[in-house]
C-alpha positions as MATLAB code, in Angstrom:
seq = 'VPRSPEAFPSTILMNAIPARIAGVRDIVVVTPPRPDGTVSPEALMAAELAEVTEVFKIGGAQAVAALACGTETVPRVDKIVGPGGIYVATAKRKVFGRVDIDMIAGPSEILVLADGGTNPKWAAADLLSQAEHDALSSAVLVTDSRQLAEAVRAEIETQLEVLPRGDIARRSIEDNGKIIVTDSLDKAVEAVNRIAPEHLELCVDDPFALLPRIKNAGSIFLGRSTPEALGDYFAGPNHTLPTSGTARFSSPLGVDDFMKRSSFLYYDREALAGCAEKIADFARREGLEGHARSALSREEKS';
ca = [
       5.622   -6.124  -43.524;
       6.101   -9.317  -41.501;
       7.955  -12.291  -43.036;
       6.253  -15.585  -41.765;
       7.997  -17.076  -44.067;
       7.908  -15.117  -46.664;
       7.325  -11.164  -46.851;
       3.605  -11.206  -48.103;
       2.501   -9.294  -50.567;
      -0.815   -9.066  -49.533;
      -0.038   -6.688  -46.960;
       2.128   -4.844  -48.489;
      -0.764   -3.778  -50.894;
      -3.385   -3.734  -48.508;
      -0.831   -1.063  -46.527;
       0.440    0.888  -49.497;
      -2.873    1.652  -51.343;
      -5.080    3.539  -48.841;
      -1.377    5.541  -48.754;
      -1.313    6.584  -51.825;
      -5.178    7.375  -53.092;
      -5.038    9.825  -49.976;
      -2.127   11.313  -51.831;
       0.974   10.540  -49.280;
       4.283   11.247  -51.341;
       6.496    9.021  -49.556;
       5.553    5.554  -48.418;
       8.623    3.144  -46.841;
       8.047   -0.727  -46.740;
      10.658   -2.211  -44.468;
      10.475   -5.851  -44.370;
      12.696   -9.085  -43.110;
      14.916  -10.692  -46.034;
      15.901  -13.912  -46.245;
      18.390  -16.049  -44.485;
      20.109  -15.127  -47.671;
      19.376  -11.550  -47.362;
      16.435  -11.670  -50.276;
      13.452   -9.885  -50.730;
      10.862  -12.437  -51.895;
      10.126  -11.057  -55.929;
       6.118  -11.217  -55.120;
       6.686   -8.509  -52.539;
       8.920   -6.461  -54.292;
       6.473   -6.310  -56.590;
       3.857   -5.632  -55.141;
       5.891   -3.003  -53.506;
       6.147   -1.672  -57.316;
       2.978   -2.089  -58.131;
       1.793   -0.297  -54.949;
       4.268    2.457  -55.981;
       6.231    2.348  -52.770;
       8.797    4.681  -52.370;
      12.012    2.589  -51.008;
      12.339   -0.837  -48.953;
      14.320   -1.666  -46.397;
      15.891   -4.981  -45.308;
      15.174   -4.722  -42.008;
      11.825   -5.845  -39.535;
      11.251   -6.374  -35.510;
      11.163   -3.736  -33.181;
      14.287   -2.571  -34.644;
      12.398   -1.091  -37.866;
      10.009    0.761  -35.423;
      12.885    2.655  -34.368;
      14.073    3.512  -37.249;
      11.673    4.754  -38.915;
      10.644    6.650  -35.891;
      13.710    8.094  -35.058;
      15.640    8.627  -38.097;
      19.008    6.886  -39.309;
      21.675    7.592  -41.617;
      19.819    5.042  -44.349;
      16.191    5.035  -42.834;
      14.079    8.138  -43.243;
      12.168    9.698  -40.153;
       8.361    9.161  -40.925;
       5.325   10.230  -39.611;
       3.411    6.962  -39.418;
       4.145    3.853  -39.403;
       0.976    1.079  -40.164;
       1.213   -2.831  -40.467;
       0.983   -6.127  -38.372;
       3.430   -7.521  -36.576;
       4.794  -10.262  -33.564;
       4.699   -9.152  -29.863;
       8.154   -7.172  -30.465;
       6.593   -5.114  -33.016;
       3.546   -4.571  -31.420;
       5.100   -2.985  -28.241;
       7.909   -1.355  -29.830;
       4.883    0.622  -32.128;
       3.104    1.749  -28.680;
       6.411    3.344  -27.134;
       7.148    5.299  -30.291;
       3.384    6.272  -30.467;
       3.852   10.021  -29.868;
       6.403   10.728  -31.799;
       5.010    9.332  -34.619;
       1.585    7.554  -35.673;
       0.325    4.290  -36.055;
      -2.878    2.587  -36.802;
      -3.453    0.233  -34.022;
      -1.255   -2.212  -31.790;
      -2.974   -5.338  -33.197;
      -2.421   -8.695  -31.652;
      -2.492  -12.474  -32.982;
      -5.021  -12.894  -36.323;
      -8.554  -13.699  -34.373;
     -11.370  -15.277  -36.074;
     -14.687  -16.205  -35.102;
     -17.819  -18.291  -37.181;
     -21.354  -17.384  -36.506;
     -22.919  -20.827  -37.847;
     -26.466  -22.364  -37.898;
     -27.200  -25.838  -38.865;
     -26.600  -25.771  -41.959;
     -23.523  -25.321  -42.519;
     -21.423  -27.501  -44.089;
     -18.848  -28.746  -41.094;
     -15.631  -29.033  -43.287;
     -15.948  -25.254  -44.695;
     -16.146  -23.913  -41.090;
     -13.130  -26.438  -40.171;
     -11.273  -25.349  -42.569;
     -12.083  -21.600  -42.244;
     -10.756  -21.618  -38.924;
      -7.871  -23.175  -39.773;
      -7.335  -21.383  -41.762;
      -6.346  -18.415  -39.298;
      -4.987  -20.590  -36.360;
      -1.942  -21.555  -38.897;
      -0.956  -18.095  -38.277;
       0.592  -18.151  -35.127;
       0.198  -20.434  -32.010;
      -1.556  -17.013  -30.800;
      -3.588  -17.222  -32.848;
      -7.213  -17.924  -31.673;
     -10.209  -19.597  -33.869;
     -14.023  -19.316  -32.618;
     -16.866  -21.058  -33.363;
     -20.650  -19.890  -32.255;
     -23.049  -22.099  -33.172;
     -26.881  -22.670  -32.238;
     -26.501  -26.819  -33.561;
     -24.998  -28.845  -31.068;
     -24.810  -31.662  -33.634;
     -22.271  -28.973  -36.242;
     -20.547  -28.421  -33.073;
     -19.320  -32.025  -32.597;
     -19.270  -32.160  -36.214;
     -16.436  -28.711  -37.030;
     -14.546  -30.465  -33.821;
     -14.400  -34.025  -35.837;
     -13.261  -32.194  -39.056;
     -10.743  -29.961  -37.282;
      -8.539  -33.114  -36.526;
      -9.129  -34.924  -39.311;
      -7.516  -31.411  -41.634;
      -5.070  -31.161  -38.512;
      -3.524  -33.558  -40.253;
      -3.175  -32.867  -43.171;
      -2.316  -29.280  -42.910;
       0.988  -28.161  -43.900;
       1.657  -25.313  -40.866;
      -0.419  -28.240  -38.489;
       2.111  -27.963  -35.823;
       1.572  -24.632  -35.295;
      -2.272  -24.645  -36.277;
      -2.808  -27.299  -33.689;
      -1.085  -24.877  -30.736;
      -3.314  -22.529  -31.394;
      -6.574  -24.446  -31.811;
      -5.650  -26.498  -28.202;
      -4.425  -23.302  -26.290;
      -7.126  -20.439  -28.087;
      -9.661  -22.318  -29.748;
     -13.075  -22.133  -28.795;
     -16.769  -24.083  -30.124;
     -19.895  -22.385  -27.660;
     -22.956  -23.658  -28.268;
     -25.639  -21.396  -27.829;
     -29.616  -21.725  -27.271;
     -30.184  -19.048  -30.134;
     -28.770  -17.226  -32.724;
     -29.835  -14.245  -30.866;
     -27.582  -15.933  -28.032;
     -24.661  -16.354  -30.919;
     -25.121  -12.567  -31.851;
     -24.375  -11.475  -28.340;
     -21.138  -13.650  -28.126;
     -20.041  -12.036  -31.094;
     -20.667   -8.468  -29.404;
     -18.493   -9.653  -26.649;
     -15.396  -11.162  -28.559;
     -15.347   -8.408  -30.930;
     -13.514  -10.381  -33.328;
     -11.088   -9.356  -35.646;
     -12.579  -11.398  -38.092;
     -16.206  -12.625  -38.412;
     -17.937  -14.966  -40.632;
     -21.595  -15.325  -40.942;
     -22.163  -18.953  -41.990;
     -26.202  -19.441  -41.913;
     -29.139  -18.220  -44.450;
     -29.156  -15.049  -44.564;
     -26.559  -13.204  -42.900;
     -28.030  -10.010  -44.227;
     -30.812  -10.203  -41.578;
     -27.977  -10.514  -38.500;
     -25.527   -7.905  -40.381;
     -27.587   -4.536  -38.679;
     -27.166   -6.556  -34.998;
     -23.567   -7.383  -35.597;
     -21.855   -3.771  -33.398;
     -18.405   -5.319  -33.331;
     -16.401   -6.597  -35.371;
     -13.190   -5.519  -37.359;
     -14.108   -7.290  -40.587;
     -17.587   -9.360  -41.956;
     -17.885  -12.042  -44.265;
     -21.582  -12.386  -45.747;
     -23.074  -16.034  -46.707;
     -21.142  -19.452  -46.691;
     -19.597  -18.976  -50.128;
     -17.497  -15.916  -48.269;
     -14.314  -17.565  -46.919;
     -11.615  -15.461  -44.666;
      -8.731  -15.980  -47.376;
     -11.361  -13.428  -49.746;
     -10.701  -10.541  -47.647;
      -6.928  -11.613  -47.180;
      -6.117  -11.318  -50.879;
      -9.161  -10.733  -53.056;
     -11.844   -8.986  -52.356;
     -10.951   -6.032  -51.319;
     -11.748   -4.379  -47.615;
      -8.950   -4.103  -45.700;
      -7.179   -6.605  -43.676;
      -5.724   -4.647  -40.912;
      -8.450   -4.863  -38.832;
      -8.294   -4.405  -35.247;
      -7.628   -7.147  -32.774;
      -8.016   -8.095  -29.221;
     -12.485   -7.444  -28.844;
     -10.920   -3.121  -29.893;
     -13.225   -3.329  -32.616;
     -15.680   -2.002  -29.868;
     -13.775    1.434  -30.468;
     -11.728    1.325  -33.497;
     -12.043    0.720  -37.368;
     -10.007   -1.618  -39.911;
      -7.178    0.165  -41.866;
      -8.141    2.332  -44.733;
      -8.012    5.955  -46.609;
      -8.807    7.970  -44.028;
      -6.015    6.589  -41.645;
      -3.784    8.834  -44.091;
      -5.108   11.931  -43.904;
      -5.929   14.699  -41.387;
      -7.598   17.568  -40.574;
      -7.298   21.573  -40.034;
     -10.095   23.557  -38.558;
      -9.980   27.258  -39.890;
     -12.232   30.112  -38.083;
     -12.317   33.828  -39.849;
     -14.407   36.493  -38.235;
     -14.082   40.303  -39.522;
     -13.874   42.927  -37.041;
     -17.773   43.709  -36.668;
     -18.407   39.529  -35.936;
     -15.647   40.029  -33.472;
     -17.406   42.954  -31.777;
     -20.708   41.352  -32.131;
     -19.262   38.102  -29.320;
     -16.703   40.496  -28.098;
     -18.547   40.377  -24.403;
     -19.310   36.687  -24.684;
     -15.821   35.711  -24.673;
     -15.159   37.579  -22.311;
     -17.688   36.690  -19.763;
     -16.986   32.584  -20.642;
     -13.367   33.368  -20.518;
     -13.303   34.936  -16.912;
     -16.132   31.960  -15.798;
     -12.640   30.012  -16.710;
     -10.891   32.224  -14.400;
      -8.697   33.342  -17.674;
      -8.260   37.414  -17.676;
      -5.651   36.917  -20.118;
      -7.957   35.307  -22.725;
     -10.882   37.410  -22.243;
      -8.460   41.148  -22.732;
      -7.362   39.551  -26.343;
     -10.598   38.925  -26.910;
     -12.396   43.155  -25.931;
      -8.572   44.469  -26.862;
     -10.081   45.106  -30.747;
     -12.611   47.026  -29.195;
      -9.779   49.440  -27.255;
      -8.806   52.756  -29.576;
      -5.341   52.993  -31.138;
];
């Protein structure tokens, strides 16, 4: 759980609750402490509500290493989930295989697909809600209305002047922000599916008509009254999401991520006898005589 500037209670809830629902027995939280060595009471309350087992005041790549390997005080775990900066993401990549991870998450992203009927103040505010996370975050507007594009650009400048984290958000907008004007909403949907954003807002008259055509997005916010902040804090679907285009092949964190499967087989002797020759034939075509003999051995009289 990152601290920026406080440990995020929302992230504790989003990561621990699916694990608890799945039946995970031990849930460990690591988060960097404040300069005075404490953790915010809001974060600790979230940990208690989510029935977290232990909380450790450590962060960064060293926290990932401690969880993956175990120390005298930190238990070794089986899976590490949750967001972080580039050092945390790189550390998770390096320990994958020793433990499981959820994903390699990059900086936060938002794409607002909007038509000409969208209020530019709302669109600008939603774009800045992600830009304020990190200078590396990306905020993208895709629209079929040049008039809206110009209005949103002006509104972003106005809102940046009074945003408390405006310096961070400005760097994000200037370095990674985009406004893309398309000929039609059809072309706008094509752009969305190519970008595969972490957060996608469909700020159009009929978002449900576009929804079946969205193939690649982490979390989709339908309509003009469904800002991304709903997903961060209140609505329910998880805010640990695929970034950097990985929504093309991966999904939001959920209960299934904390469950695993085993396959099982049972044949009695008669059932095996009915297919042993076929098994042996298959094995010999692959040059594996030991497999063939294993299948046929039950037919031999002892």
